[in-house]
N, C-alpha and C positions, 0 to 999 in steps of 0.2 A: 504494500500500500504506500501511498505518498503521504508524508507528514505535512501538516498544515504550516509548520514553522518555516521551513526553508524550501519546500517543494522538492525534497529529495526523498528517496526511498528510505524507510526506517526499517532496520533489521528486525526489530521486535514485532512488527506488524505482519511480516511475511512468514510463511511456513518454512521451516528448516528442511533443507534437502540433504544436509550432512548427517552422517551417523553420529551416535551419541559420543563415541570416542573422540571425534574431531571437535565436537561442540565444547568440550572442557578445556581445550587449548587456549591460552591467552592470545590476543591478537598480536601480530608481528608489528613491532615498532619500526618506523622508517629510520634508517641509519643516516646520520649526517655524513657528507663526503669528507674524507680525510684530506687535508691540504697536502699537495705534492710539492716537494722542494724542486727548484730549478735544476739542481745537480742530479736529481733522480731522473727527471725527464731527459736531460742530456745524456746520462749514462745509458738509459734504456734505448735511446735513439742510436747511440754509437754501437751498442751491442747488437741490435737488430740489423743495422746496415752491414756491420763487419761480419756477422754470421752469414749473410748472403755472399759476401766476398769469399769466405772460407769455402762455401759450397761450390761456387764457380771455380775456384782454384782446384778443388778436388776433382771436379768434372774434367778440367784440363789435364790434371795429373793422370787421370784414367785413360787419356788418349783422345777424348772428344775435343773438338775445336769450336764448340758452340759459343758464339759471342766474341771469339778471339779477334776476328777481323775488325769488329767494331771498336775494340779497345786499342789494338796495335796499328790498324790501318793496312795491314798486310795479310793476305789470305795464305795461311800455311798449306802447302801442297802435300807435304809428307811429315806429319808430326813425329818427332824422334824422342830420344831419351832426354835431350836438353830441355824440352818443354815439360816433361814430367818432373825433372829435378827442380827447375825454376818454379813450377807451380807448387811443389811441396814446400819449398823454401818460403814462397809467398804465403801459403796457407799457415805455416808455422808462425810467421811474423804477425799475421792478422790475429791468430789465436793469442799471441802474446799481448797484442793491444787490448783484446777483450779481457784477458786476465788482469792486466794493469788497471783497466777502467773499473772492473768490479772490485779490485783490491783498494783502489783509491777512494771509492765511495763507501767502503766498509761492508760490502755484500759478500766478500770472499776473503778468507783468511789465508795468507800465504806465508811461507817461511822466510820471505825476503824482508829486509829492514825497510822501514817507512821511507827512508831517504832514497833507496833504490826504486821503490814504487813511485815516489814523486818524480825522480829523474825519468823513469819510464813513461810517466804521464806527459812530461814535457816533450820527450822524443815522439810519443804518439801524436801529440798536437802538431809538431813540426812536420811530420810526414805529409799529411794532406795540405797543410798551410803552404809549404814550399812547392808541393805539387800543383797547387792551384795557380801559382805564378808562372807556370810553363807557358810560353807564348804559342806553342803548337797544340795546346789542349783546345778541344771544342767547348762550346757553351754547355753542351750536355754533360761533359766531364766536370766542368766547373760547378754545375748545378748539384753535383754530388760532393765534390771536395770542399767547397766553401762551407756548407752547413756542417759537414763533419768536422772541419777545423774549428768552427765556432763552438760546437758541442764539446769537443775535446779541450778547448781552451777553458770552458766552464769547469770541466772535471779537473783539469790540471791546476787551476787557480783556487780550487775549493780547499779550505782549511778546516778539517773536522774539529780541531780543538777550539777554534774561535766561534763556532756555530752554537755551542751549548747542546743540551739534549734535543734531539730532533727525532723525526720518524725513522731516520736511517740508523740511529744508534739505539740499542736496547736500553731500557731503563733498568737500573740496578736497585734492589731494595736498600733502604738505609742500613748502614752498619756493615755492608759488604765491602771488600777491598778487591782491587785488581792485582794481577801479577805484575811485577815490575821491579 
């Protein structure tokens, strides 16, 4: 039925179609959206794009040349072992960027010291930043490298200590200590 108050259907006036076991459950409250830190967005963007790069390099390492002509401008007639080795090295470097990015924002614990992770984040930023300055790049290539460089700059410049407790760092109960 329709309630006279607001002109909306009132749950108590309508017959229940749910079984008795569902009727006892409390209503689900709407959850407020959690604010997302810019560094989390940047790190997620970097990891998604670079995961695609890893897959493409692994396809090339397997011997397929799909998309290789678009990137290099040369159509390989007979792919050889050099393409496989170069693709595996490229895939390893890209996985390194993903690991450094995840470690920098605190989503991955690595055995490497924080200084090395910070240096790796700087190198990861320099890679697409310098690559975007190449005068022989097409605008399509720059459309990928410039946003990547900007996202990696956000990750590289982020200082976890100065941000205080955030959604990226787990909250510790009072009275607990950290190793150090």
